[in-house]
Structures are given as C-alpha cells and as structure tokens.
C-alpha positions in Angstrom: 0.0 0.0 0.0 1.2 3.5 -0.9 2.5 5.1 2.4 0.7 8.3 1.4 -2.6 6.7 1.7 -2.1 6.4 5.5 -1.2 10.2 5.9 -3.5 13.1 6.5 -3.7 15.7 3.7 -1.7 18.2 5.8 1.1 15.7 6.5 1.3 14.9 2.8 1.7 18.6 2.1 4.4 18.9 4.7 6.3 16.0 3.3 6.0 17.6 -0.2 7.3 20.8 1.3 10.3 19.0 3.0 11.2 17.5 -0.4 10.8 20.7 -2.5 12.5 23.0 0.0 15.5 20.7 0.4 15.8 20.3 -3.4 15.6 24.0 -4.3 17.0 25.8 -1.3 19.5 23.1 -0.3 18.4 22.7 3.3 15.3 21.8 5.4 14.9 22.3 9.2 12.1 21.7 11.7 11.9 25.5 12.1 11.1 25.9 8.4 8.1 23.6 8.9 7.0 25.2 12.1 7.0 28.7 10.5 5.1 27.6 7.4 2.6 25.2 8.8 2.0 26.4 12.4 2.7 23.0 14.0 4.8 22.2 17.0 8.6 21.7 16.7 8.2 18.1 17.9 5.6 17.3 15.2 7.9 18.9 12.6 10.9 16.8 13.7 8.8 13.6 13.6 7.7 14.4 10.0 11.3 14.9 8.9 12.2 11.5 10.5 9.2 9.9 8.8 10.4 11.3 5.4 13.9 10.0 6.1 12.6 6.6 7.1 10.5 6.3 3.9 13.2 7.7 1.6 16.5 7.1 3.3 18.7 8.0 0.3 17.2 11.5 -0.2 18.4 13.6 2.7 21.3 13.6 5.1 21.9 15.7 8.2 24.6 18.3 7.8 25.8 19.6 11.2 27.5 22.6 9.7 24.3 23.6 7.9 22.2 22.7 11.0 19.7 21.0 8.8 19.0 18.2 6.4 20.4 18.6 2.9 19.8 16.7 -0.4 22.2 13.8 -1.2 23.6 13.1 -4.7 21.0 10.2 -4.9 18.1 12.6 -4.2 15.0 11.7 -6.2 11.6 13.4 -5.7 8.8 11.1 -4.5 6.1 13.4 -3.0 6.4 16.0 -5.7 7.2 16.6 -9.3 10.5 18.2 -8.3 9.8 21.2 -10.4 10.7 24.8 -9.4 7.2 25.8 -10.5 5.6 23.5 -7.9 7.8 24.9 -5.1 7.2 28.5 -6.0 3.5 28.3 -6.6 2.7 26.0 -3.7 4.8 27.4 -0.9 6.2 30.9 -1.8 4.0 33.9 -1.6 4.6 35.8 -4.9 2.7 37.4 -7.7 0.5 34.3 -8.4 -1.7 34.2 -11.5 -5.3 35.2 -10.7 -7.3 32.2 -9.3 -4.1 30.2 -8.9 -4.0 28.5 -5.5 -0.7 26.7 -6.1 -2.1 23.2 -5.4 -2.4 20.7 -8.2 -5.9 19.4 -8.9 -5.7 15.8 -9.9 -8.9 16.0 -12.1 -7.5 18.7 -14.4 -5.3 18.2 -17.4 -3.1 21.3 -18.0 -1.1 21.6 -21.2 2.4 20.4 -20.6 5.0 23.1 -20.1 7.9 22.7 -22.5 10.2 24.4 -20.1 14.0 24.5 -19.8 15.8 22.2 -17.5 16.8 24.0 -14.3 19.6 22.8 -12.1 19.0 23.0 -8.3 22.8 23.8 -7.9 22.2 27.0 -9.9 18.9 27.9 -8.3 19.9 27.4 -4.7 22.5 30.2 -4.5 20.2 32.5 -6.4 17.4 32.0 -3.9 19.9 32.4 -1.1 21.1 35.8 -2.5 17.5 37.0 -2.9 16.5 36.0 0.6 19.7 37.5 2.1 20.2 40.5 -0.2 23.6 39.4 -1.6 25.5 40.0 -4.8 26.6 37.0 -6.8 29.0 36.5 -9.7 27.4 34.3 -12.4 28.7 32.8 -15.6 26.2 33.8 -18.3 25.6 33.7 -22.0 22.9 35.2 -24.2 22.0 35.6 -27.8 23.6 39.0 -27.9 26.7 37.7 -26.1 27.0 34.0 -26.9 30.4 33.6 -25.3 30.3 32.9 -21.5 31.1 35.9 -19.5 31.0 36.9 -15.9 28.2 39.1 -14.6 27.9 40.5 -11.0 24.2 40.8 -10.2 22.1 41.7 -7.2 18.9 39.5 -7.6 15.6 40.4 -5.9 12.9 38.2 -7.6 12.3 35.2 -9.8 10.0 35.6 -12.8 8.2 33.0 -14.9 7.1 34.3 -18.3 4.9 31.4 -19.1 7.7 29.5 -20.8 10.9 29.9 -18.7 12.3 31.2 -15.5 14.3 34.5 -15.2 16.0 36.1 -12.2 15.3 39.9 -11.9 18.5 41.6 -10.8 20.6 44.7 -11.0 23.5 44.1 -13.3 26.8 45.9 -12.6 27.9 45.7 -16.2 24.8 47.4 -17.5 24.2 49.6 -14.4 20.6 48.8 -14.5 18.0 46.1 -13.8 17.7 43.1 -16.2 16.1 39.7 -16.5 18.5 36.8 -16.7 17.3 33.5 -18.1 18.2 31.0 -15.4 18.8 28.1 -17.8 21.5 30.3 -19.5 23.5 30.6 -16.2 26.1 27.9 -16.3 27.6 28.6 -12.9 27.2 30.8 -9.8 30.8 31.5 -9.3 31.0 33.3 -6.0 29.2 35.5 -3.4 30.2 39.1 -3.8 29.0 40.5 -0.5 26.0 42.6 0.5 23.9 44.0 -2.4 23.8 47.8 -2.6 20.7 47.7 -4.7 17.4 45.9 -4.2 13.8 45.7 -5.2 13.1 49.2 -3.9 15.3 50.9 -6.6 13.9 48.9 -9.5 11.6 51.4 -11.1 9.9 49.2 -13.6 9.3 46.5 -11.0 7.5 49.0 -8.7 5.6 50.6 -11.6 2.1 49.1 -12.3 0.6 49.6 -15.7 -2.8 48.6 -17.3 -3.0 46.6 -20.5 -6.4 47.2 -22.2 -7.4 44.7 -24.9 -10.3 44.6 -27.3 -11.4 42.3 -30.1 -9.5 42.7 -33.4 -11.4 45.5 -35.2 -11.1 43.6 -38.4 -13.6 41.0 -37.1 -17.3 41.2 -37.7 -19.5 42.3 -34.8 -20.7 38.8 -34.0 -17.2 37.4 -34.0 -16.1 40.3 -31.7 -18.9 39.1 -29.4 -17.4 35.6 -29.4 -13.9 37.0 -28.4 -15.5 39.3 -25.8 -17.2 36.3 -24.1 -13.9 34.3 -24.2 -12.0 37.1 -22.4 -14.9 38.3 -20.1 -14.8 41.7 -21.8 -17.5 44.3 -21.0 -19.1 46.7 -23.4 -18.2 50.4 -22.7 -20.1 53.5 -23.5 -18.6 53.6 -27.0 -20.0 50.1 -27.7 -16.5 48.7 -27.7 -15.7 45.4 -25.9 -12.7 45.7 -23.6 -11.0 44.2 -20.5 -8.0 45.3 -18.5 -5.0 43.5 -16.9 -2.9 45.2 -14.2 0.7 44.2 -14.4 4.2 45.3 -13.4 5.9 47.4 -16.1 8.8 44.9 -16.0 6.4 42.2 -17.2 5.1 44.2 -20.3 7.0 42.3 -23.0 6.1 38.9 -21.4 2.4 39.8 -21.1 2.3 40.8 -24.8 3.9 37.5 -25.8 1.6 35.5 -23.6 -1.5 37.2 -25.1 -0.1 36.8 -28.7 0.2 40.6 -29.0 3.9 40.8 -29.8 3.2 40.7 -33.5 0.2 41.3 -35.8 -1.1 38.2 -37.6 -2.4 38.5 -41.2 -5.8 37.0 -40.5 -8.1 38.6 -37.9 -9.4 35.2 -36.8 -5.9 34.2 -35.8 -5.2 37.5 -34.1 -8.5 37.8 -32.3 -7.4 40.5 -29.8 -5.4 43.7 -29.9 -4.4 46.4 -27.5 -6.4 49.6 -27.6 -4.5 52.5 -29.2 -4.3 54.3 -25.9 -2.9 51.2 -24.1 -0.3 50.6 -26.8 0.9 54.2 -26.5 1.0 54.0 -22.7 3.1 50.8 -22.5 5.5 51.7 -25.4 8.2 53.1 -23.1 8.4 49.8 -21.2 9.0 47.7 -24.3 12.5 49.2 -24.9 
C-alpha cells in the first residue's frame, strides 16, 4: 500500500514541502516547517524523521548547515520536483489570478515545454534573494553568446509562461535586467551585500494597465465571441474591452503571452489587440 494513503492531507503537504525546499534551497529544518505550517517543533521533527525513514537515500543531516540537505541520490517522490511546484505551492509571490498553487488531480493542463533547471544553480540565487547578496554568475545570451561573468544583485524570480528568469541589477549594464536561469552555467561566488534591491527597481515598482479589445477587423458577431472568451465588458462607445494590471517589468512577457507581440495577417488568428491608448502607454516599457 502506498504510504501516502495512511497520511493526512496536511502531512502529505508537509512531506512535499520538505522535499521541495530541500531540493531547491538546499536545506530543510524543523523551524522551516513550524513557520510555514504552524505546528509544534516536535511534530515537525517527527515528520522529517518519517520522510527520512521512507526515503533514506534522499536527505542527510549536515551539522555545519544545522539541517537536512539533499544527497547526490536525491529523487523526488512526494512532488514533481519542479521549481514551479515549489514557488506556486509554498512561496507567496505574484501568483496568477485564481491560482492556488495546489495541483488538482482531475484537471489536465497543457504540458509546459520548459527549460531544465539545475538546483545547484537555483539554490545560491534563492539564497542571494533572501539574504540581499550580490553574486558572480557565468552567463551567456543571444547578444553575447560567449560565456562571461556578470555580477548581479537578484531580488525576484519571474516565470514568463515558458521559462524562468531572475530579476537583478547588473553591474555591467548599471541597471535592472532579467537573466534567463537556464543560461546561467555557474554561480561562481558570493560578492557580499547588495547595494541595490527591489526598492530601486523602477519598472518593477511601476504598475501599468493593459487594455485589450477584439480585433477591429472581425465582424461584430465574431467580436462578441472574443469578448465572451476574455470576459470583456461593453463600454459607452459600444466597444468590448478588458483590463489587466501588471508590473511594467512584465510588459513584454504579457504581450507574448497574449499573442500581441506581433500582428497576424488574419483577424481570426489575431482575435485580440491592444487599444491604441494602451499601446501608447506601454510603449516606453518595451524598450
């Protein structure tokens, strides 16, 4: 019999948390569980022991880290082991609307064709975010395909619908940039306390409104179909519209996600477009 069948729902979630936090942050302690699930320290310790008894090859106690760390034989059992599951389930962030973070087993979402992320890369990034540190990374991009060092001050992780980025101030560019995590080949070193954080990131702290409408090339009845699909309302000018409030730093990702980063030849393929006023308002944030 599956051992999970004998556990309460809460205990299953805690064992999942133990696994995901150890995998992506590199350490799990009883205090982590107490703080996140409001249970006693004794209960938290017993659940870590239960996890270790069930999966003895996954974690080992590290006295210097004062917690349990993943072994080289670590293999997820209570979770998918994905960074998405950890972030959306247990980290309070800018979750998508109506997203609870918990997987419903009677739904069938489209598979995400994401990039492979290495916990060894993600762990020091999460540590630098949580502790406001600068790090030296080995990075490559399409504009600079040769691996080069970048000293960055990370403050947040971003998922654009396809891949993960780390939002950080870059010393080379003297500004805030998004770095594709799967293009980071190594976190070379800790460079000390970060002088810049989320407070100084203007685009991150600026909220803008995307207003969409049905493609004006569509017939009125087809515009009504699109309006129903996107829960648009009819305004006083008899135009269907709906609004999305987003961080300015997310503008380009939002347009790609909505299929608004380019104009398709056929209106039936395009379906929606930004209002002229909205396009003008967000233009400065697309450069």
